[in-house]
N, C-alpha and C positions, 0 to 999 in steps of 0.2 A: 717591407712595410713603409705605413704610410702615419703609421703613428705622430703624433703634435704636440709638444708642450710651452709654453709659450711662460716665462719666468718675468714677471713688467717691474720693476723699482724707482723710485723717484729720486731723480738728482738728487748729492748729499748737499750738506749742509755751506749753506748762501753769504753772504756779507748783509746785515742788517736782522738776521733771523735772531735764535733765544744765546748761540754761541757765538761770543769775544774774536774781533782781529779783521784784517782787511781783508778779498778776496786773494789768492796768486795765485799766479801761472805755476805749471809743474817745475818752470825752473827759476823762480823764486818771484820773480816782478811784477809788483801791484798790477789787477787786473778788478776793478766793480763788480766785473761778469764773473767772477771765476771762482774757484772753492776755498771758502776761511781753516783756519787749520781743521777742526775737525772734518770737516766735510774732506778734505785730501787722507785723513783717518781712516775715513766710514767707505771710503773709494778704495785702500787695502786692504780692508776687510773684506770686502765685497768680493776683494784678488782672492784672497786667501779661502773663504765661503767659497766659491764659485771656480775656483782657479786648482784646489790644492786637494778634492775630494771631504774638503772636511766638515759637509754638510749633510753626510751618507746619501743616503735615497731625495731627501726635499730636495734641495739644496742641487740639480744635476750641473753635469759641465758641460754649456752652451756650447754650440757649434760655428752656430755662427750669433754677432752683438749689433744689434741697430743699436745706437743714439740718433738723436734729434743734431742737426747737419749745425755744424760749430762755424757756420760762416755766414751763414745765412739770413737775412736781415728777418727779425722780427722784432721792432720797434727801435728803440735809442743805438739798440748797436747788439751785434750776434752774443749769445750764449752762448758762452763755453761748460758749462756744468753737467750737462746730460754726457756729456764727453771726455770730459777730464771724471769725472762717475766712473768711467769704465775704461778707460783710459791701463789700469796699473792692471786690471784683468785681459784686456787683450794683448798685451808685452805679454804677460807669464800663458796664455794661450797659444803665443802668435799666430794671433788671428787678425783680420787689417775690418777694423771697425766700420757697418751698412753707415755711412752719415748722408745718403740720396736725399733724405727728405727732410724739411724742417719742418717747426710748428705751422699749424692749418693742411701738413699738408697728413693726417693725420690715415684719412680714409684712403690715400691708397697703401701707407703703408699698413696701413694692416691687410689689404688686396695681398700684399705681397708675404707676409706674415705668414698668414692664414693659409696661404699655396708650399708652405715648406713641409719639409718632413725634420725631425727629430725636436734637437729639443732648441731653441729659441731664448734668446733675455735682450730684451729694450728696456734701454734707458732716456727714464724724455720727465717733460713740464708737469707737472703734480695737478694742474686742473685741466690740460689736456689729457690725461690721462682718463681725469676719471667723464668729462665730459665729451669726447671723444672717440679714445681708444675703446677704451668695457663695453662702451654700447656698439661699435662696430666688431668689434668681433664676441657679443655675444649674439650679434643678428638675430635680436625678437626672440630668440631662448631667455625665457624664468631663467633666473642664475643665482640661488639660493648664498644671500649673506654677499655678494659683490656690492660693494660701496659706489652708492650715490656722488660723493666728494671725498673730497684725498686731502685727511686734516691735513693743512699748511703745517703744522710743528711735530710733525710725522717726516723721518728720513730712513725706519728702520722697517720697513716691513716690505714683503716678496709676491708679488699677485701671482700666484699659480695655474695657467689653465693648461690641461690634457684634454685630451682626443685618439681617441686607437686608429680612427680612420677619418680621410675627406669626408665631410657632410655626418658627420657618427657628432651627434650629444657632446657638448665640452661636458666637463666636472670645474669644482673650479676651488681650491684654499685661500688662506691670507694664514702666508708665513710669519713669522716673529724669529730672527735668528740672536737676536738679543747677546751683538755683537759689543758695544762700548755701552759706557756709563749712561746710566737713564733711559734705556731704548726698552722695549715695555710691549707686553706680548696684549695688549688690548687693542680684539679690532675692531676696526674701523666701519664707520655702520653707512 
């Protein structure tokens, strides 16, 4: 079978957003490029949703998880956010996340992902999702409801692409699991 489902999430909450507190590593050390407590809560929520079958047919268990390389130089310091966001899920599923692509390598990431079958989850930086990943997946296909910009305040959306076979058109949905307080079911435009 050559069907493919791609689930895309933005990294969880980070320092300087609307949630208070410093960035913290998984070990609790301060790190300005790591998730805040609210982000770690979301990472755990994603783990329960995708890893325990709590989301039903909408939120499938991934067989492969991709995250932006946490050691890649993408500015002042490497960002841990996408990797930290999926770390609890990867541990729960006993999967080793694929981290061979960093920010700026979205075309290579998408080329690899669209060649797979099964269920793939991608955790990435929101601006690069909207500017590079989504258009590369669509590959010229007009996809109704696909956002052209990721709302910088939104950490609660799952973008889901499905196709029945290689070369088949994509179907697309925005999903809103509403895992944490303040999450909404308002689509991004």
